[in-house]
MARSEZA-498519 format. One record per residue: residue in three letters; x, y, z of N, C-alpha, C, O, CB in turn. Coordinates in pm, whole numbers, plus 50000, padded with zeros to 5 digits. Glycine has a CB too. Example, Ala and Ser with C-alpha at 12.3 -4.5 7.8 and 13.67 -1.06 7.14 Angstrom:
2
ala513194943150780512304955050780513204967050780514244966850846511314955350905
ser512854977550708513674989450714512905000350787513415011450804514084994050572
REM end
This chain:
379
met514484985252383513434975252361513904964952260514564968252162512124981952312
arg513554952452285513934941952190513094943252063511974948452069513764927952253
pro513614938651950512824938951827511604929851837511614919751908513694934751707
ile510574933651764509364925351754509684913451665510254914951557508144933651696
arg509304901551710509574889351633508634888851512507414888751527509404876651722
leu509214888451394508454889451269508554876551189509634870651178508954901251184
gly507444872251133507424861451036507044866950900506574878250890506454850351079
met507244859150796506904863550660506264852150583506714840750588508164868750586
ile505194855650513504514846250424504734850950281504354862150246502984845150457
gly505354842550197505764846650064507104853950071507744854250176504704855650000
gly507504859749958508734867549958510004859549940511084864249974508834875150083
gly509884847349887511064838949868511794841849739511604852249677510674824649872
gln512614832449699513464834149582512634837049457511614830649433514314821649560
gly513094846849378512404850749256511374861649276510834866849178511754838949197
gly511094865249400510134875849429510824889349437512054890249427509394873049559
asn510044899749455510574913349461510154920449589510984925649663510124921349340
ile508834920549616508344928949724508744923649861508814931249957506854930149715
gly509004910449871509434905049999510734911250047510874914350165509584890149990
ala511674913049955512954919249992512754933550039513424938150131513924918849874
val511824940649974511524954450014510974954650157511394962750239510514961049915
his510044945750185509484945050321510574941850423510584947550532508374934450328
arg511484932750390512534929150486513464941050512513844943550627513354917150435
met513824948350407514654960350427513934970650513514524976550604515044966650293
ala512644972750483511874982550558511734978650704511844987150793510494984350496
ala511504965850729511344961250867512634962750947512594965351067510904946650868
arg513774961150880515074961850949515534976150975516314978651067516134954650868
leu515074985650895515724998750890515815005651025516855011251059514975007750795
asp514755005251103514755012251232514995002951350514875006951465513445019351251
gly515344990351320515664980951427514474976651511514644971851623516674986951516
gln513254978351457512054975251535511584960851519510804955951600510954984551496
phe512044954051414511604940451387512814931451360513854936151314510634940051266
gln512654918651389513654908551354512934896751290512054890651350514474903951480
leu513324893451166512724882151096513234869151159514434866551159513054882550944
val512304861151211512704848851281512084836351220512504825251252512344849751427
ala511084837851134510404826051080509754829750946509534841550917509334820651179
gly509464819650867508794822450740508274809950672508794798950690509734829550648
ala507234812050592506774802350492506874809950362505914816150316505274796850521
leu508064809550302508454819250201508014815750059508264823349966509914820750203
ser507374804350044506874800449912505784789949929505774782550028508024795049822
ser504864789149832503854778449835504454765049795503834754649815502684781949741
asp505674765249739506424753149708507314750149829508264757649854507284754749576
pro507054739449905507804736950029509314736550010510064741550094507364723950090
glu509774730649899511224729949876511814743749855512864747049910511524721049754
arg511124751949774511604765549752511514773649880512374782149905510804772449640
ala510484771149961510344778250088511554775550177512114784750236509054774050159
arg511944762850187513094759550273514384765350217515214770350293513224744250287
ala514564764850085515774770650024515824785650046516894791150072515824767449874
ser514684792150036514634806650058514944810050202515644819850230513254812250020
gly514434801950296514744804150437516214802550466516794810250543513944794650523
ala516834792450404518274790350424519074802050371520064806250432518724777350356
ala518654807450256519354818850196519284831250285520174839750281518784822050059
leu518224832150366518074843650455518634840850595518594849550682516604847450466
gly519144828850615519734825550744518724822050851519054822650970520544836650790
leu517504818250813516524814150913516894800750972517484792250906515114813650852
asp516534798851098516664785851163515844775851080514654778251058516164786351313
pro516434764851033515684755150952514394750451018513424747250950516544743250921
ala514384749951151513184745551222512064755751213510914752651243513514742951368
arg512404768051171511384778551162511204783251019510664794150994511764790351252
ser511644775150926511404777550783510394767050739510724755350724512754776750698
tyr509154771350718508034762150705507604760250559507844768650473506854767050787
gly506974748850536506494745750402505134751450370504734751650254506444731150383
ser504404756250473503094762250451502804772050563503344770850673501994751350442
phe501924781750534501594791550637500804785150750500914789450865500794803050577
ser500004774850720499234768250826500144760850923499934761151044498204758550766
asp501184754050870502174747550956502874758051043503104755951162503214739750872
met503204769250982503904779851054503034785351167503514787251279504314791050958
ala501764788051139500884793651240500754784351360500824788751474499504796551181
arg500564771451334500434761851445501714760851527501684761351650500064747951391
ala502844759551457504114757751528504524770251605504984769351719505214754051429
glu504354781751544504764794151611503874797351730504334802851830504754805851513
ala502584793851719501664796251832502044787751953501744791452067500224793251790
ala502694776551929503074767552038504404771352103504764765852207503164753351986
arg505134780652044506454784452095506324796252191505534805352165507414787951979
pro507084796352300507084808152387507714820352320507454831752358507824805052518
asp508554817652219509204828552145508654829452002509374833051910510734826652142
gly507364825951984506764826151852506634840151795506804850151865505414819651857
val506324840651666506224853651600505124862051664504074856951705505944851751449
glu505384875051671504394884551724503664891851612502564897051631505064894751817
ala504274892151495503674898451378504104890651255505154884151255504084913551367
val503304891251152503624884251028503394893750910502374900650904502784871251013
ala504334893850817504204901550694503744892250583504334881650562505554908650656
ile502694896150512502144887950403502474895050272501964905950245500594885750419
val503314888750191503834895050070503634886049948504474885349859505334898450086
thr502504879149947502144869849840501354877049732500964888549750501344858049896
pro501104870449617500124875749522498754877449587498464871449691500004866449400
asn497904885749526496654890049588495764878649636495164879449744495884898349492
his495674867949557494744857149591495204848949711494454840549761494554848149473
leu496424851449758496954844249873497094853349995497854850150087498294838149839
his496384864449998496414873350114495464868550224495834867750341496054887550073
ala494224865450184493164863550283493414851650376493344853050498491834861750214
ala493714839950320493814827850403494884829050512494584826450629494114815850315
pro496124832950479497104834250587496784845550683497014844250803498484836350529
ala496244856650632495894867750721494864863350824495004866150943495374879750640
ile493824856550778492784851650869493354841850970493054842651089491644845050789
thr494194832750922494784822751012495584829151123495434825451240495664813150933
phe496444838551089497294844651192496484853951283496764854651403498434852551127
leu495494860951229494634869051315493924860251416493774864151532493604876751230
glu493484848451373492814839151466493764834351575493324830551684492264827251390
his495064834451546496064830651647496554842751728497464841451809497244823851581
gly495944854351706496324866251781497624872551736498224880151812496434862951922
val498064869651614499314875251560498984887451475498104886851389500084864551476
his499684898351498499474910551421499854908151275500834901351246500304922251480
val499084913851183499284911451041499654924450970498974934650985498024905450977
ile500744923850894501174934950807501084929550664501874921050625502654939950843
cys500114934550587499774928350460500024937850344499704949750352498324923750460
asp500574932550236500744940650116499384943350053498424936050078501684933550016
lys499294953849971498034957549907497914950949770498924946249718497924972749895
pro496714950449710495424953849770495034943549874495734933549895494334954849663
leu493914946049941493554937850055493474923050020494104914750085492224942450112
thr492714919749916492534905849872492254905849722492324916349657491364898849950
ala491944894149667491614893249524490134895349498489754899749390492034879849469
thr489284892149596487834893249576487174900149695487734900649805487214879449555
met485984905549671485244912249778484814902249884484804905650003484024919449721
ala484464890049844484074879849942485224876850037485024875550158483624866949871
glu486444875749983487614873550068487834885450161488174883750278488874871049983
ala487654897550108487844909650188486884909950306487254913650417487674922150102
glu485634906150281484644906250388484964895650493484794898150613483244903850330
ala485424883950451485834873550546487014878250630487074875850751486204860450471
leu487964884850565489124890150638488684900950737489204901550849490154895850539
ala487754909250696487254919750786486624913650910486834918651021486234928650713
arg485864903050892485254896551009486314890751102486194891751224484284885350964
ala487344884751044488414879151126489164890051202489514888351318489394871151039
ala489414901151136490134912151200489324918251313489884921851418490484922851097
glu488024919451293487174925251398487094916151520486924920951632485774927751343
ala487214903051499487124893451610488464891051679488504884651785486584880451561
ser489544895951621490884893051673491394904351762491084916051738491844890651558
pro492194900951864492844911351943494034917551871494604927451918493294905652075
ala494424911751755495614916351683495274927651587494124929551549496254904651607
leu496294935051550496154946251456496294941351312496954931251285497194957151485
phe495674948651221495844946151078496344959051015495684969451024494504941351011
ile497514958250952498154969850887498304966850739498764956050702499554973250953
leu497914976250653498014974550508499114983750456499134995650489496644977650438
thr500034978450375501214986450338500994994550210501594991750106502414977350320
his500125004550221500105015050119501275024250152501115034550218498705022850117
asn502445020250105503695026050154503905040650119504675047550186504825018350102
tyr503235045550015503465059349975502935069250079503325080950078502815062149841
thr502065064650168501605073450276502705076050378502545084350467500395067350346
gly503825068950366504925070650460505895081850426506745085250508505665058050470
tyr505775087650307506695098450270506455110850356505305114750376506535101950120
pro507525116950408507345128950490506545140050422505705146450486508685134350530
met506785142550293506085153650228504625150250197503825159350175506795157550101
ile504285137650195502875133850188502215136650323501065141250328502715118850149
arg502935133950432502405137550563502225152750573501255157650632503355132350676
gln503165160250515503035174750516501825179250434501065187850477504315181450463
ala501655173250317500515176850232499205174250306498295182550302500555168950100
arg499105162950371497895159550447497625170050554496485174550572498025145550511
ala498685174050626498535183850733498105197450677497305204450739499845185350811
met498625201150560498275213950501496805214150457496105224150477499175216950381
val496355203250399494935202550361494055203450486493075210950488494625189450283
ala494405195750589493605195550711493575209050781492585212650845494125185050806
ser494665216750768494735229750834493965240550762493775251550815496165234050848
gly493505237650640492775247650562493665256150474493195266150418492005256350653
ala494945252650461495865260750381495435261650235495765271250166497265255050391
leu494705251650187494255251750047492845257450035492385259949924494295237749989
gly492165259350146490765263450142489875251550114490265240050138490545274350036
ala488675254250064487745243450029488255236049906488565242249804486315248950004
ile488355222949916488915214949806487935214449690486745211849707489255200649854
arg488475217249570487675216949448488065205549355487205199149295487815230149375
leu489375202849343489865193449243490905184049303491785188349378490455200849124
val490795171249269491765161049313492195153249190491365147249121491165151449424
gln493505153149162494015146249045495125136649089496155140949141494555156348938
ala494905123649070495905113549108496295105548984495435101548905495365104049219
glu497595103348967498095095648853499155085748901499985088948987498685105048744
tyr499115073848845500195064248868500405057048735499585048848694499845053948986
ile501505060148670501735054748535503115048648523504105053948574501555065748430
gln503165037148454504375029448429504335024448284503335026248214504515017448530
asp505435018048242505435012548106505854997848099506014992447990506345020648018
trp506034991448213506684978248213505814967048156506314956148128507084974748354
leu504514969548137503644959548075503224963947934502154960047886502404957248162
ser504074971947869503724976947737503684966147630503054968047525504704987547696
asp504334954947655504144943347568503854931347656503834932447778505404940847477
ala503624919847596503144908147669504264900947742504584889547712502464898447574
val504854907747839505964901747913505504889847996506314881348033506624912048004
glu504204889148026503694877648101503834864648022503864853748079502234879948137
ala503914865947888504094854047804505564850747781505884841147711503394856147670
lys506454858747840507884857047820508604852747947509824853647957508494869847768
gly507824847948045508454842448165508614852048281509254848548379509764837348130
ser508044864048273508134873348384507204868948497505984869748484507794887648338
lys507794864548607506994859748720506114870848775504954868448809507904854248830
gln506654883048784505884894048839504704897748749503644901648798506774906248859
ala504884896448617503804899648525502764888648518501574891348499504364902248386
glu503194876248532502284864848516501094865748610499944864548567503034851848539
trp501364867848739500234867748832499464880848827498254880948853500724865148973
arg500124891948795499414904748791498444905748673497524913948677500424916048784
thr498624897748572497734898148456496774886248453496074884048354498544898548326
asp496744878448561495914866548570494734869448664494944871548783496734854248621
pro493504869648613492344872548699492224863248819491744867348924491084871848618
ala492644850748805492534841148915493444844749031493144841449146492854827248866
arg494544851549003495484855149109495454869849146495674873349262496874851449066
ala495194878549049495194892949075493834898149120493754907849195495624900448952
gly492754891649076491424896649105490844904048986491274901948873491444905549226
leu489864912749011489144919548903489994929848829489774932448711487924926348959
gly490954935848899491704946948841493124943348805493794936048878491724958348935
gly493594948348690494984946848650495774958648702496124959048820495114945748496
ala496054968348615496684980748661495844987348769496374993648861496894990448544
leu494544985848757493604991748854493894987048996493954995049089492154988348816
gly494084973849012494334968449145495774969849188496064971949306493944954149149
asp496694968749092498124968749125498614982549165499254984149269498924963649007
ile498314992549083498805006149112497685016349128497855026549194499745010649003
gly496525013549067495415022849083494975024149226494575035049269494255018349000
thr495045013149303494665013849443495615022749523495205028849622494634999849504
his496885023449482497815032649548497395047149525497355055149618499255030449496
ala497065050549400496635064149369495345067549443495205078549497496425065849217
trp494415058149445493145059949517493405062549665492855072049723492245047549499
asn494235054249727494525055749868495225068849899494915075449997495355044149916
leu496195072549814496955084749839496055097049830496175106149912498115085949739
ala495165097249731494255108549717493375110049840493155121249888493385106849592
ala492875098949893492025099550012492835103250136492365110950220491335086050033
phe494045097750147494895100450264495205115250276495155120850386496195092350254
val495525121650165495915135750168494695144950173494675154650250496765139150047
ser493695142150092492535151150082491595149850201490865159250233491775148549955
gly491595138050267490655135750374489255132550325488305132250404490595147550462
met489115129950194487805127350135487855114650050488895111149995487335139250050
glu486725107750041486565096849946485415100149853484415105749897486325083250019
pro485525096749725484435099649631483155092249668483185081649731484855096149489
glu482025098049626480745091149644480315083749518479415075349524479675101049685
ala480945086949404480615080149278481785081249183482625090149194479335086249215
leu481835071849088482895072148987482365067048853481355060148846484105063749032
ala483095070748748482835065648614484175061648555485105069748553482095076248523
ala484295049248508485595044048469485605038748326484625032948278486015033048563
asp486725040948260486995035148128488245026648142489345031948161487165046348016
leu488085013448133489205004248147489564998348012488684995147931488864993048247
thr490864997047987491334992147858492434981847877493264983047967491845003647769
ser492424971747793493544962347781494154964547644493644959547544493094947247802
phe495244972047640495854975447511496634963947450496684962547328496764987347528
val497244955647534498054944647483497144933147442496364928347524499094939947589
pro497204928747317496314918047270496404905447356497494901047393496654914547125
gly495254899947387495194887647465495234889347614495074879647687496294878947425
arg495444901447661495534903847805494124904347864493254911247812496294917147835
ser493904896847972492564895548030492174907248120490984910548130492474882848109
leu493144913448185492854924348277493304937648220494134938248130493524921848411
asp492744948348275493074961848227494564964748246495174960548345492234972348300
asp495134972048151496484977448169496464992748166497524999048171497434972048061
asn495264998648157495105013048158493695016248209492725009648170495355019148017
ala493595026348294492285030448346492215045548362493115051848418491995023548482
his491125051248312490785065248336489505065448419488505059348380490615073248202
val489545072348532488405072148625488055086348666488905093648716488725063448750
met486805090348644486315103248693485685101248830485085090848857485285109548594
leu485835111248917485415110249056484515121949095484775133449057486625109549148
arg483465119049171482595129249226482585128049379482435117049432481155128149168
tyr482735139349448482755139649593481475145949646480875154449580483985147249645
ala481065141849766479855147149825479925162149848478905168949847479575140149956
ser481135167249869481315181649894481085190249770480985202449779482705184149947
gly481005183649653480945191049527482265191049453482335194949337480505205149551
ala483335186649521484635185749454484585175249344483745166149346485745182349555
arg485485176649248485605167149138487035162049132487965168649177485195173649004
gly487195150149074488525144349066488675135248947487705131948878488845136949191
ala489905131248924490205121648818491395113248861492315118148927490475128748683
leu491365100648822492465091348853492845084348724491995078748654492045080948965
trp494135084548693494645077348576495735067948623496705072148686495185087148467
cys495575055148591496645045648616496905037948488495975034348416496285036048734
ser498165035348461498535028448338499845021148356500755025948423498635038348221
gln499935009348296501205002048291501675000248148502514991748118501054988348359
val501115008648059501525008647918501855022847872501765025947753500415002547828
ala502225031547966502555045447934504045046247900504885047247989502195055148053
ser504355045847774505735044647726506645055247787506325067047789505785045547575
gly507805050547835508815059647889508625063248035509445070448091508825072047810
gln507555058348099507305061448239507755049748327507425038248299505795064448263
glu508505052948431509025042448519508115039948638507555029148652510415046248568
asn507965049948723507095048248840506535061948878506795067148986507875041948962
ala505755067548786505325081448796504015082648872502945084148812505195087548657
leu504105082049002502975084549090502975099349125503985104749171503035075649219
ser501845105949104501775120149136500395123549190499415116549164502095128749013
leu500335134449265499085139049324499035154149319499985161049357498945134049470
arg497895159349271497645173749271496285176249333495305169749297497725179749126
ile496225185649426494965189349491494845204449490495795211549524494895183749637
phe493685209249451493455223749439492225227749519491165221749508493285227749290
gly492405238249602491295244049677490985257949625491525262149522491615244649825
asp490115265049696489775278549651490775289049698490615300949670488405282249699
lys491825284649771492885293749813494245290349753495045299249726492995293649963
ala494505277349733495845273149690495795258749639494785251849652496875274349806
gly496915254549579497055240849533498365234949580499295242149616496965240149381
ile498435221549581499665214449611499915204049503498985199249438499605207849752
glu501195200649486501575190949383502775182949433503745188749483501905197949247
trp502705169749420503775160849467504005149849366503055144649307503435154749606
his505295146349345505675135849252506575125849324507585129649383506385141749126
gln506205112949317506945102649389508375101349342509245097749422506255089549375
glu508665104249218510035103149169510915114649216512135114249200510045102649017
glu510315124949275511035135849343510355137949479509755148449502511035149149257
pro510455128149568509565127849683509875137649794509055139749883509575114449740
asn511045143749790511445152349901511005166849886511385175249967512915151949917
cys510215169749783509685183249770508185182949742507655173449686510415190849658
leu507535193649784506095195549766505895209749716506395219349776505295192849900
trp505175211249606504905224449550503615229949609502575223249611504825223849396
phe503695242349657502545249349714502295261849632503175270349617502765252849866
ser501085263049579500775274049486499575281849535498435278749498500505268649343
pro499795292149619498675300449664498225309949553499045314649474499065308449789
ile496955312749548496425321949448497005335849472496975340949584494865322249452
gly497525341849366498025355549374499375357049439499765368249475497065363749446
ala500105346049456501435346649519502365337149446501895328049376501355343049672
pro503685339049461504625330249391504485315649435504165312849551506055334949413
arg504725306649344504735292349372505905289249466506995294649447504825283949240
gln505685280749565506715277749665507105263049658506245254149648506215281449806
arg508405260649665508915246949669509285243749814510295248649865510145245249574
leu508475235449878508725231350016509525218450015509225209349937507395229650094
thr510535217450100511375205650100511365198850236511155205050340512795209250061
arg511605185850232511685178250356512875183150437514015182850391511795163050327
gly512595187750557513665192850644513995207350620514825212950691514885184850625
gly513355213750522513635227650491512715237150564511895232950647513515229950343
pro512835250150535511955260050597510485256850568510125253650455512295274150549
gly509675257750670508255255150652507855240650666506685237250651507825259950520
ala508825231850696508495217750714507575216050835507805222050940509775209150732
ser506545208050819505565206350926506065196251029506925188050999504215201850868
pro505515196751151505865186551251505515172451203506205162851236505135189451383
glu504435171451125504025158251074505075152450981505305140350982502685159351002
ala505725160950901506795156450812508065153550891508745143550868507075166850703
ala508395162450985509615160851064509565147951146510595141451166509815172851157
arg508375144451193508245132551278508675119851208509175110651274506815131151324
val508515118951077508845106651005510085108350916510335100050829507665102150920
ser510855119050937512105120950864513255114950943513275115551066512365135950837
arg514215109150872515315102450939516645109750925517515108551012515455088550886
val516825117350819518115123850794517895138650772516765142850743518825117550671
pro518945146950785518795161350768518315165150628518485157650532520105168350798
gly517715176850620517265182050491518405182350390519565184550426516685196050509
gly518065180150264519075179850159519685166250136520385164050037520145189450191
his519435156850228519865143050212518635135050170517695133950248520525137350344
pro518625129450052517395123250001516905111550085517685103050128517615118649860
glu515615111350107514945099650161513995094650053513355102549984514175102950295
gly513895081450038513125076249927512195064749963511635064150072514025071949821
tyr512055055749867511065045149870511215035849990510235033050058511155037149743
ile512435031150016512625021850128512305028750260511685022850348514075016350130
glu512725041150274512445048450397510945050550418510445049450530513165061950396
ala510225053650309508775055350320508115042250363507215042050446508185060150187
phe508575031250303508065018150341508385015450488507555010250563508675007150250
ala509605018950528510025016550667509215024850765509025020850880511505019650683
thr508745036450722507905044550809506655036850850506235037650966507515057650739
leu506065029450756504885021650793505235010550891504455007550982504225015650668
tyr506405004450873506824994250971507075000651107506754994751211508084986750922
ala507655012551109507885019351236506565023151303506425021851425508745031951214
glu505595027751224504285031051279503605018351330502975018451436503405038051172
ala503735007451254503174994751298503774990351430503074985551519503384983951192
ala505084991951444505754988151569505224996251687505014990751795507264990051556
glu505025009351666504465017751773503095012451816502805011351935504345032451727
ala502255009251716500905004551746500914990851812500134988251903500065004151619
ile501804982051765501894968551824502364969351968501794962752055502854959651741
arg503394977351994503894978452132502824984252224502694980052339505164987252136
ala502054993952173500974999552253499914989052283499404988352395500335011552181
arg499584980752184498594970252205499124959952306498354954952388498244963352070
gln500404956952299500974946952391500974951752535500824943752628502394943452349
thr501134964752555501204970152691499874975752740499754979652856502254980852698
gly498884976252651497584981652689497554996752696496645002552754497184976152820
glu498545003252636498605017852637497975023452510497715016152414500065022752649
ala497735036452511497185043152393498265044152285499435045952316496635057152430
val497855043152160498795045052050499295059452054498485068652066498135041751912
pro500605061752044501135075452050500495084551947500165080351836502645075252031
glu500325097051985499705106851897500525108351768501755108751772499575120451969
gly499845109251657500505111251529500795098551452501135099251334501755118451549
val500665086851516500925074251447499835072051342498645072251373500975062351548
leu500265069851219499335067951107499765056051024500945054650991499245080751019
tyr498825047550991499105036650898497795032250834496755032750899499815024750970
pro497835027850709496625022650645496185009750714497015001850760496865020050494
asp494865007850722494354996150793493254989550713493144991350591493845000150932
leu492444981750781491384974250716490424983350639489974979950529490624966050818
arg490094994750697489175003950629489735008450495489005009250396488885016350717
asp491015011150491491645015150365491625003550265491415005650146493085019850389
gly491844991450315491814979850228490444977550168490324974750049492244967650302
leu489404978750251488034977050201487684988150103486984985650004487034976850317
ser488145000250129487905011250036488525008349900487895010749797488465024350091
gly489745003149900490394999649774489654988849698489564989249576491814995249799
met489124978949771488354968349707487054973749647486664969749537488044957149806
arg486394982849718485174988949664485484997149539484694997449444484494997949770
phe486635003949540487075011649423487235002549302486735005649194488385018949453
ile487944991349319488144982149207486814977049155486564977249034489034970249251
ala485944972449246484664966849205483804977149132483174973949031483914961349326
ala483764989349184482944999749122483485003648985482715005848891482885012049211
ala484815004548973485405008248844485134997448739484815000648624486915010448859
val485254984948776484964974048682483494974248644483154972448526485354960448744
ala482604976248742481174976848713480844988448619480044986948527480374978148842
ser481454999948642481245011448555481695008748412480975011648317481975023648609
ala482885003048399483425000248266482534990548189482364991848068484844994548276
arg481954980948260481074971248195479764977448151479034971648070480794959648288
gln479444989248204478214996448168478535008748082477865019048091477445000648295
asn479575007448000479955018347911480285031047988479875042047950478845021047813
ser481045029448097481535040448180480395048148250480485060248268482345050048094
ala479355041148287478265047448362478745051248502479685045348555477055038048371
trp478075061248561478405065048696477905054348793476775049748783477795078848731
val478785050348887478465039948984478655045949123479675052349150479355027148963
ser477695043849210477775048949346478725040549429478815028449413476385049249410
leu479435047349519480305040549614479685039849752480285034449845481655047449622
REM end
């Protein structure tokens, strides 16, 4: 099968996540980047396109120009990756959905709830798919954890603990020229949440993906430790589930000495599981009254769900790019099925609009709770 023709919005020179998306899209040979509007600055957009070897005629100065031109081509883009700051997600996503182009969008969904609702309406009216890149759901051992919870291996879930902690915003790097920090700490571009929206939404999504549950209420304490910072750089959130389970979510970008410490622990009345993103190829399983077990990707006890998204033999590490690429591979399966009118193959999983809206509700509820002295807020 030929690769799916892919366009990209954002991700030009000086960016970070665009390069990650391009590597992920290429890894399994399912996509080929053929067009882009790689910056809101037309000159930088064209320079970025030239650096990537794009045809100059398909390196556009704006996403609206790109959507019109590509829609008119018989070989126009079939999918577009949106890798801009949060406040620039909604407009291009809506535009391409209206043109029937599948959208693969970085998280969180948008900067505001109003934008999210507008995007939801566009997605519901479009024949195209909307995929949200909560990339940590692509790890094989996360797929295994999800399968174990669903199978009842843990019993009735009692406790859910999600953490995502970093230290890269421990001082005011946004005032020192860091492009990545500048927009993430700016309410006009990031939205209501700082660390909450940037990494807290990943922890929120991962907890729901594995546990199969979403909280019905939360209470949040948000803090901006760095003087002058407008958005939170640390959040502690308590969670209540309709089943009676309880949970907690901690996200921080001022946790000294932490690089990218995303972790998830879930405990039932029979057993618990524990996973750490910095050691992603193993999952700890702790049944009550029995020795703790270290399950590995490709090792004994690996589930079909984990094996399905593994690329190399056990003992050979798979990491961040591969997990990201899993979502692109799943997106390709879904896009090809939509193009041919066939059913999406069994087992294909990817975050979508519902996950994006859930993340936006999480941010809004946590901010509302914090403004009410950490009062409980219904979801």
